[in-house]
C-alpha positions, 0 to 999 in steps of 0.5 A: 042833739036827740042823746044829749037830750035823752041823756039829760032827761033820764039824768034827770029821773035816775037822780030822783030814783036814787033819791029815793032808794034809801027809803025802800025798806021793803024787800019787794019795794026796794027789788022793785025800786032796783031793778027800775034804778039799773035799767034807768043807769044803763039806758043813760050810760048807752046815750053816752056811747057806751057798749051795749050792755046785758043784764045778767041772768044768774051767776055773777050779778054785775052787768056785762059787757056785749062787745070789747071794752077796748073799742068803747066810744064816747058819744061827741057831744060828751067828750067835755065831761063824758069819760067820768059820768061814764065811769060813774054810771058803770060804777053805779051799775057794778054796785046794783048788781050785788044789791039786787042779787040780795034783794031778789033772794029774799023774795019768793018767786011770787013777789019777785015776778010782781015787783019785776012787772012793777019796775017794767011798768014804771020803765015804760011810764019814764020812757013814755015821759021822755019821748013826750017831752022830746016830741015837744021839744021838736026832737022826736026819736025815729020811729021804729017797727016793734011788730015780732 
């Protein structure tokens, strides 16, 4: 139930972000927005039970699977419609990769770092909102010790 509800809350955020993507004209704003959208999409994909994806660090801008795609499992709660949704999310991630790379190349190092910081801050806000809704519904995720 927790993964399903998390997925649905993230989907609401992703749909809103997708709707605003076309309005992002400035390179820095577009890069920040695309980075946030890709991160939310990846998290939603993983909620469906897709294999964990690692973000590329140069070279091919597509997201890479960290394990064998033949072992891909779909979450039980998502089986009635999940494969088509997983395919759509994976397709979006593959499309965002080249867009991110093009947007990144148009920015100075300082502007890129600022945009990445902004995307990270916005992502934390989304996660906090999702966690607050889950907690209010009595579906709090297990607490993890994030100490390094």
